[in-house]
BADO-161556 format. One line per field, with one value per residue (C-alpha): y, x, z. Coordinates in nm, 2 decimals, padded with zeros to 4 digits. Example, Ala and Ser with C-alpha at 12.3 -4.5 7.8 and 13.67 -1.06 7.14 Angstrom:
// BADO-161556
yy -00.45/-00.11
xx 01.23/01.37
zz 00.78/00.71
END
This chain:
// BADO-161556
yy 08.32/08.04/08.21/08.54/08.36/08.20/08.53/08.70/08.41/08.44/08.81/08.78/08.51/08.74/09.03/08.84/08.69/09.03/08.97/09.21/09.13/09.21/09.08/09.34/09.46/09.41/09.72/09.90/10.14/10.48/10.54/10.22/10.31/10.65/10.48/10.23/10.50/10.72/10.44/10.35/10.71/10.72/10.40/10.52/10.86/10.69/10.46/10.75/10.96/10.67/10.60/10.97/11.04/10.84/11.05/11.28/11.65/11.79/12.04/11.97/12.25/12.21/12.41/12.62/12.71/12.87/13.22/13.28/13.20/13.21/13.55/13.69/13.61/13.93/14.02/13.66/13.65/13.41/13.18/13.19/13.08/12.78/12.69/12.70/12.45/12.22/12.26/12.17/11.86/11.76/11.80/11.59/11.33/11.04/11.12/11.19/10.85/10.62/10.77/10.91/10.67/10.95/10.95/11.23/11.47/11.39/11.64/12.02/12.20/12.57/12.74/13.10/13.36/13.38/13.59/13.54/13.36/12.99/12.88/13.12/12.98/12.62/12.71/12.88/12.57/12.35/12.59/12.61/12.24/12.18/11.92/11.89/12.07/11.90/12.15/12.04/12.20/11.96/12.04/11.89/11.55/11.56/11.37/11.29/10.92/10.71/10.60/10.83/11.07/10.79/10.69/11.05/11.06/10.73/10.85/11.18/11.01/10.75/11.04/11.20/10.88/10.84/11.19/11.16/10.83/10.98/11.31/11.24/11.41/11.59/11.84/11.81/12.09/12.04/12.37/12.40/12.04/12.10/12.02/11.65/11.63/11.73/11.52/11.19/11.13/10.97/11.10/11.33/11.63/11.76/12.11/12.13/12.44/12.55/12.37/12.61/12.50/12.63/12.81/12.96/13.21/13.37/13.71/13.71/14.02/14.09/14.02/14.24/14.57/14.89/15.00/15.24/15.42/15.54/15.68/15.47/15.49/15.29/14.97/15.04/14.90/15.09/14.98/14.83/14.52/14.35/13.97/13.78/13.58/13.21/12.98/12.81/12.50/12.16/12.14/11.82/11.86/11.57/11.65/11.51/11.41/11.21/11.05/11.23/10.93/10.72/11.02/11.08/10.71/10.71/11.02/10.84/10.53/10.72/10.93/10.60/10.44/10.64/10.35/10.08/09.85/09.97/09.78/09.61/09.52/09.36/09.15/09.05/08.96/08.74/08.56/08.51/08.37/08.11/08.02/08.00/07.73/07.51/07.60/07.47/07.71/07.77/07.88/08.11/08.42/08.76/08.95/09.31/09.58/09.92/10.21/10.51/10.81/11.17/11.34/11.63/11.69/12.04/12.11/12.46/12.55/12.83/12.59/12.36/12.31/12.12/11.87/11.50/11.45/11.14/11.37/11.57/11.29/11.23/11.09/11.28/11.66/11.68/12.01/12.31/12.64/12.94/13.23/13.53/13.88/14.08/14.33/14.69/14.60/14.32/14.56/14.81/14.54/14.44/14.81/14.85/14.53/14.62/14.99/14.88/14.72/14.99/15.34/15.61/15.98/16.10/16.16/15.79/15.73/15.91/15.67/15.88/15.82/15.45/15.42/15.60/15.36/15.07/15.21/15.26/14.91/14.72/14.39/14.38/14.06/14.08/14.03/14.32/14.55/14.47/14.52/14.86/14.97/14.85/15.05/15.36/15.30/15.29/15.63/15.76/15.64/15.81/16.15/16.10/16.06/15.82/15.70/15.68/15.96/15.97/16.11/15.82/15.58/15.76/15.75/15.38/15.29/15.48/15.29/14.96/14.98/15.18/15.16/15.40/15.72/15.75/16.11/16.14/16.45/16.51/16.78/17.06/16.92/16.57/16.70/16.91/16.61/16.36/16.62/16.68/16.31/16.24/16.54/16.41/16.08/16.26/16.51/16.24/16.03/16.33/16.42/16.08/15.86/16.05/15.71/15.66/15.79/15.97/15.86/15.95/16.17/16.19/16.26/16.10/15.78/15.48/15.13/15.12/15.41/15.76/15.90/15.75/15.81/15.57/15.55/15.31/15.26/15.44/15.13/14.76/14.67/14.33/14.40/14.68/14.85/14.94/15.31/15.23/15.02/15.29/15.54/15.32/15.32/15.69/15.73/15.52/15.74/16.06/16.08/16.03/16.28/16.54/16.50/16.56/16.86/17.04/16.93/16.83/16.50/16.17/15.99/15.63/15.68/15.57/15.22/15.07/15.27/15.12/14.77/14.84/14.99/14.70/14.44/14.62/14.65/14.28/14.20/14.42/14.27/13.92/13.83/14.08/14.13/14.51/14.55/14.45/14.07/13.82/13.56/13.50/13.43/13.31/13.01/12.85/12.67/12.82/12.72/12.73/13.00/13.22/13.17/13.08/13.43/13.64/13.92/13.69/13.52/13.85/13.99/13.67/13.71/13.96/14.09/14.10/14.30/14.55/14.60/14.65/14.92/15.10/15.10/15.22/15.49/15.61/15.63/15.82/16.07/16.12/16.18/16.44/16.63/16.61/16.74/17.00/17.15/17.14/17.25/17.48/17.18/17.00/17.31/17.38/17.02/17.01/17.33/17.20/16.88/17.06/17.27/17.00/16.68/16.48/16.52/16.29/16.23/16.55/16.77/16.65/16.74/17.08/17.18/17.07/17.22/17.56/17.56/17.48/17.75/18.01/17.92/17.93/18.28/18.39/18.27/18.45/18.78/18.89/19.17/18.90/18.69/18.70/18.82/19.14
xx 14.42/14.48/14.26/14.44/14.78/14.66/14.54/14.88/15.08/14.87/14.92/15.31/15.32/15.14/15.36/15.69/15.58/15.51/15.14/14.87/14.75/14.38/14.24/14.19/13.84/13.72/13.77/13.44/13.39/13.30/13.04/12.86/12.89/12.72/12.44/12.37/12.38/12.14/11.88/11.92/11.85/11.55/11.40/11.46/11.29/10.99/10.95/10.98/10.73/10.48/10.51/10.50/10.20/09.98/10.07/09.80/09.86/09.69/09.83/09.77/09.69/09.68/09.42/09.69/09.81/09.48/09.43/09.07/08.74/08.38/08.34/08.62/08.43/08.24/07.94/07.80/07.57/07.31/07.58/07.77/07.46/07.41/07.77/07.76/07.48/07.67/07.97/07.77/07.64/08.00/08.11/07.83/07.84/07.93/07.64/07.41/07.50/07.51/07.24/07.00/07.05/07.11/07.35/07.59/07.64/07.95/07.95/07.89/07.89/07.99/07.86/07.92/08.10/08.48/08.60/08.29/08.48/08.42/08.78/08.81/08.49/08.61/08.93/08.74/08.53/08.83/08.99/08.68/08.63/08.99/09.06/09.31/09.23/09.33/09.33/09.36/09.28/09.09/09.33/09.61/09.45/09.48/09.78/09.92/09.94/09.63/09.48/09.71/09.41/09.22/09.53/09.57/09.20/09.24/09.55/09.38/09.08/09.32/09.51/09.18/09.06/09.40/09.40/09.04/09.12/09.43/09.29/08.92/08.80/08.92/08.78/08.87/08.83/08.84/08.87/08.70/08.56/08.41/08.76/08.71/08.34/08.18/07.89/07.99/07.93/07.59/07.46/07.16/07.16/06.80/06.73/06.36/06.15/06.04/05.72/05.42/05.16/04.81/04.90/05.24/05.38/05.71/05.84/06.14/06.35/06.49/06.85/07.12/07.00/07.15/07.49/07.64/07.55/07.83/07.92/08.14/08.30/08.20/08.35/08.35/08.07/07.93/08.00/07.67/07.47/07.14/07.12/06.82/06.60/06.69/06.42/06.22/06.13/06.28/06.63/06.82/07.19/07.42/07.76/08.05/08.37/08.69/08.86/08.62/08.40/08.66/08.75/08.38/08.34/08.64/08.50/08.16/08.33/08.55/08.26/08.10/08.42/08.48/08.39/08.63/08.87/09.22/09.53/09.56/09.19/09.22/09.52/09.33/09.03/09.24/09.38/09.04/08.90/09.18/09.10/08.73/08.79/08.92/08.64/08.29/08.00/07.90/08.25/08.32/08.53/08.37/08.55/08.65/08.40/08.49/08.49/08.31/08.53/08.42/08.50/08.35/08.43/08.37/08.38/08.37/08.26/08.10/07.95/07.73/07.49/07.77/07.85/07.76/07.41/07.54/07.77/07.48/07.26/07.19/07.50/07.74/07.74/07.37/07.38/07.44/07.55/07.52/07.77/07.60/07.74/07.70/07.41/07.46/07.47/07.72/07.94/07.94/08.05/08.33/08.44/08.46/08.66/08.91/08.95/09.03/09.35/09.44/09.56/09.31/09.25/09.00/08.72/08.69/08.62/08.29/08.00/07.84/08.14/08.14/07.77/07.83/08.11/07.88/07.62/07.84/07.99/07.68/07.78/08.12/08.25/08.45/08.77/08.68/08.61/08.95/09.12/08.94/09.08/09.43/09.41/09.31/09.62/09.83/09.69/09.77/10.13/10.16/10.06/10.29/10.02/10.02/09.66/09.39/09.13/08.78/08.92/09.17/08.87/08.68/08.98/09.04/08.68/08.69/09.00/08.87/08.52/08.59/08.96/09.25/09.19/09.35/09.35/09.26/09.31/08.95/08.87/08.65/08.35/08.41/08.45/08.13/07.94/08.05/07.99/07.64/07.57/07.68/07.50/07.18/07.22/07.29/07.00/06.75/06.87/06.86/06.50/06.34/06.52/06.59/06.64/06.96/07.30/07.50/07.86/08.08/08.03/08.33/08.45/08.79/08.84/08.84/08.87/08.64/08.42/08.49/08.27/08.03/07.78/07.81/07.49/07.35/07.08/07.11/06.99/07.00/06.71/06.60/06.31/06.20/05.87/05.74/05.81/06.17/06.24/06.09/06.32/06.62/06.52/06.48/06.82/06.97/06.80/06.91/07.24/07.09/06.81/07.05/07.26/06.95/06.83/07.16/07.35/07.08/07.25/07.34/07.67/07.77/07.79/07.44/07.49/07.55/07.27/07.02/07.14/07.08/06.73/06.63/06.73/06.54/06.23/06.26/06.25/05.95/05.75/05.88/05.93/05.74/05.41/05.45/05.39/05.03/05.08/05.07/05.27/05.62/05.87/06.11/05.89/05.96/06.29/06.52/06.46/06.68/06.46/06.42/06.75/06.81/06.81/06.51/06.58/06.60/06.27/06.08/06.23/06.16/05.79/05.61/05.37/05.65/05.87/05.59/05.53/05.90/05.92/05.61/05.76/06.10/05.94/05.72/06.01/06.22/05.95/05.90/06.27/06.27/05.99/06.17/06.51/06.33/06.18/06.52/06.76/06.93/07.03/07.19/07.37/07.51/07.63/07.77/07.97/08.10/08.21/08.39/08.57/08.66/08.63/08.52/08.26/08.24/07.96/07.83/07.99/07.72/07.44/07.58/07.60/07.25/07.11/07.28/07.14/06.79/06.81/06.91/06.62/06.38/06.49/06.46/06.10/06.00/06.18/06.10/06.36/06.64/06.49/06.64/06.31/06.35
zz 08.87/08.61/08.36/08.40/08.36/08.04/07.90/07.99/07.83/07.51/07.50/07.54/07.28/07.03/07.12/07.08/06.75/06.61/06.58/06.70/07.04/06.95/06.62/06.35/06.28/05.92/05.71/05.62/05.33/05.49/05.22/05.31/05.68/05.61/05.41/05.69/05.96/05.75/05.72/06.08/06.18/05.95/06.08/06.44/06.36/06.20/06.50/06.74/06.55/06.53/06.90/06.99/06.76/07.00/07.31/07.46/07.36/07.67/07.92/08.29/08.53/08.90/09.10/09.25/08.90/08.81/08.94/08.82/08.99/08.86/09.04/08.82/08.50/08.45/08.23/08.23/08.53/08.38/08.25/08.58/08.77/08.54/08.57/08.95/08.95/08.72/08.95/09.26/09.08/08.99/09.35/09.49/09.21/09.45/09.68/09.39/09.24/09.56/09.78/09.53/09.24/08.98/08.69/08.72/08.43/08.23/07.95/07.90/07.57/07.58/07.28/07.19/06.98/07.01/07.31/07.52/07.81/07.74/07.82/08.12/08.27/08.23/08.41/08.69/08.73/08.78/09.02/09.24/09.23/09.34/09.08/08.79/08.46/08.14/07.86/07.49/07.16/06.93/06.64/06.85/06.82/06.44/06.29/05.95/06.04/05.99/06.32/06.53/06.60/06.77/06.97/07.09/07.20/07.39/07.56/07.66/07.82/07.98/08.14/08.25/08.42/08.59/08.72/08.85/09.04/09.18/09.30/09.34/09.02/08.71/08.45/08.09/07.84/07.46/07.27/06.93/06.94/06.59/06.45/06.54/06.61/06.27/06.16/06.00/05.63/05.57/05.91/05.86/06.08/06.11/06.23/06.32/06.34/06.68/06.78/06.80/07.05/07.09/07.41/07.34/07.09/07.07/06.96/06.74/06.66/06.32/06.27/06.13/06.27/06.14/06.24/05.99/05.67/05.45/05.11/04.90/04.56/04.26/04.39/04.76/04.98/05.28/05.63/05.71/05.63/05.72/05.72/05.62/05.85/05.84/05.71/05.98/05.79/05.86/05.71/05.65/05.58/05.49/05.63/05.43/05.61/05.55/05.85/06.08/06.11/06.29/06.51/06.61/06.68/06.91/07.09/07.14/07.27/07.52/07.65/07.75/07.89/08.21/08.44/08.32/08.50/08.58/08.47/08.81/08.82/08.48/08.59/08.90/08.69/08.47/08.77/08.92/08.59/08.60/08.96/08.90/08.64/08.92/09.17/09.19/09.09/09.45/09.55/09.25/09.34/09.25/08.97/09.04/08.95/08.79/09.04/08.90/08.84/08.89/08.56/08.37/08.00/07.88/07.50/07.35/07.00/06.80/06.55/06.76/06.47/06.27/06.55/06.51/06.66/06.85/07.05/07.18/07.29/07.67/07.85/07.63/07.57/07.65/07.84/07.63/07.79/07.56/07.60/07.45/07.41/07.73/07.77/07.88/08.25/08.17/07.96/08.25/08.49/08.25/08.20/08.58/08.61/08.33/08.43/08.79/08.65/08.38/08.44/08.34/08.40/08.66/08.41/08.35/08.72/08.66/08.63/08.35/08.12/08.20/08.13/07.80/07.71/07.80/07.57/07.27/07.29/07.18/07.03/07.19/07.35/07.67/07.48/07.24/07.53/07.68/07.34/07.30/07.64/07.54/07.22/07.42/07.64/07.33/07.22/07.57/07.54/07.20/07.35/07.65/07.91/08.20/08.16/07.90/07.86/07.71/07.38/07.37/07.39/07.12/06.89/06.97/06.90/06.57/06.45/06.58/06.42/06.11/06.04/06.01/05.82/05.48/05.37/05.00/04.79/04.69/04.44/04.57/04.39/04.54/04.89/04.87/04.72/04.99/05.27/05.13/05.11/05.47/05.60/05.44/05.63/05.96/05.94/05.85/06.14/06.38/06.28/06.24/06.49/06.81/06.98/06.78/06.87/06.61/06.67/06.38/06.07/05.85/05.49/05.56/05.37/05.60/05.47/05.15/05.26/05.12/05.39/05.65/05.93/06.22/06.43/06.68/06.94/07.27/07.45/07.38/07.16/07.04/06.81/06.57/06.50/06.15/06.21/06.32/06.01/05.79/05.96/05.88/05.51/05.51/05.67/05.39/05.13/05.30/05.12/04.77/04.83/04.96/04.64/04.43/04.63/04.65/04.35/04.10/04.03/04.20/04.22/04.27/04.65/04.73/04.57/04.91/05.07/04.81/04.90/05.26/05.20/04.98/05.25/05.52/05.29/05.21/05.59/05.64/05.35/05.34/05.71/05.94/05.76/05.74/05.37/05.29/05.29/05.58/05.38/05.52/05.25/05.52/05.59/05.25/05.19/04.92/04.56/04.26/04.11/04.41/04.58/04.95/05.11/05.19/04.95/04.66/04.75/04.78/04.46/04.27/04.34/04.12/04.39/04.65/04.42/04.35/04.72/04.78/04.51/04.64/05.00/04.89/04.66/04.95/05.19/04.95/04.88/05.26/05.30/05.01/05.19/05.52/05.39/05.17/05.49/05.67/05.41/05.66/05.88/05.58/05.48/05.83/05.87/05.52/05.58/05.92/05.75/05.47/05.73/05.99/05.78/06.08/06.36/06.66/06.90/07.06/06.79/06.54/06.78/06.87/06.50/06.43/06.75/06.68/06.32/06.45/06.72/06.46/06.23/06.52/06.62/06.26/06.25/06.56/06.48/06.13/06.16/06.16/05.88/05.53/05.39/05.59
END
């Protein structure tokens, strides 16, 4: 009360003496105030960004938020079985550790091409295990601030351990780990050749098998390629990195730091240490021990060979699970799964159509198959249908694999030349390689090809015989030989075909022992003179080049004799191409079968032959 009265008396005194009751604040220049406020905001922003840069960038999914199970991941039966075994080990990790004395697996490396189901499989594992799933992209760890990447990694693994202690286990998934796990500078990454023992040999298939043969312009490549066989010698590559070394070091430390004391245990340990200083040795209090946490860290990459070797040693990502492209049975399973959720016409419910689609989608990943079906649905919408049809699928596959058609105003001579060229390819394939499927024959410009023949194997194959590789070379020469036989000249179109034929011949002579020499040019590391690829090595050797030229010349001569005896087939197919511009699937076979049947009738009935 007395204090309040004094304040009131002081206020009345100031009021009656015409003085302000409250003291005036000092006047501040608005410009100076703006500058101060600006710098305060900048300092606050920098502090906030620095503090926020160390937060974990992961996304946490609860088991009830994941609607996929391992059984829903189709087309990966061998991988699914291996994943189930790893999941069972994760579930029984406490028993495996306490009662059996084993060390539970802490890391899995999913390796495979994009779109093969690595992320989906990891989510399915977390859902079936009933534990939290911490998803993060490796690029999210990267930061412009020095040291922030390491802080993010520490925060991520801290959140992983916390979730595992709280809920009895947790699964982490790091997408594209090669972004932060590249080999450190100065670390030699050795890739050894497979050990060959006295009692075991292996059979390797040639890579880059044929897909398409096409006719291109002067600067346009064909739509096919054959890759060389990688050298089998010991290679030592020194990876160069910048700040990657510190990042990899942090990953290595965190992969070994799962079983560490919690914050409460560290405080208790500090207190016990102080008490033990006052107690005799016989009465020392035991310090708290770290409780093992049940965690599984899954990393995904399609560049496992570029990872730091220390990340792959036992105790880290020591178990590698390879996600390959599905085989025909796997593709059929995927097609059934996707078509069960997409509208389609009744014809696609037939097993024959589905088997045919599985056969023509060799090399497709699960994502590519789903994308193909979505493209077919787009085609169905354009024509006003409620579901996709087989023709929609064929058109979608044509656009997906080859590209959109770009009608070009060919002259009559160009049109006839390109049609003759492509007919030569198709007839050679039809006669020499009945095991191959003729898919598309067109003179419509698509991508860089003025015309092309798309052909593939009817069944999944993993190796080639000498006769099959020779047939592929003949198919490549079919276009040039047809031009010589029917036009008396050759164009720039066969340039890509010659590249393809040369590459196959180099594989036959330099890697498969099919050309008169048993020396493998693939066994020697690349040299400055011979180059690093197989073709360069064979062509750089005088004897190897001679054998290649003899092989190519022999195959071209055999192709000339073949087409010379079957000119009527080339003419029939050429005329059909000039008229329709594009033949798909069975249309090619029907034209050739009809031409062959007419010729057979003429040979049996001389009254119908031209000579009569």
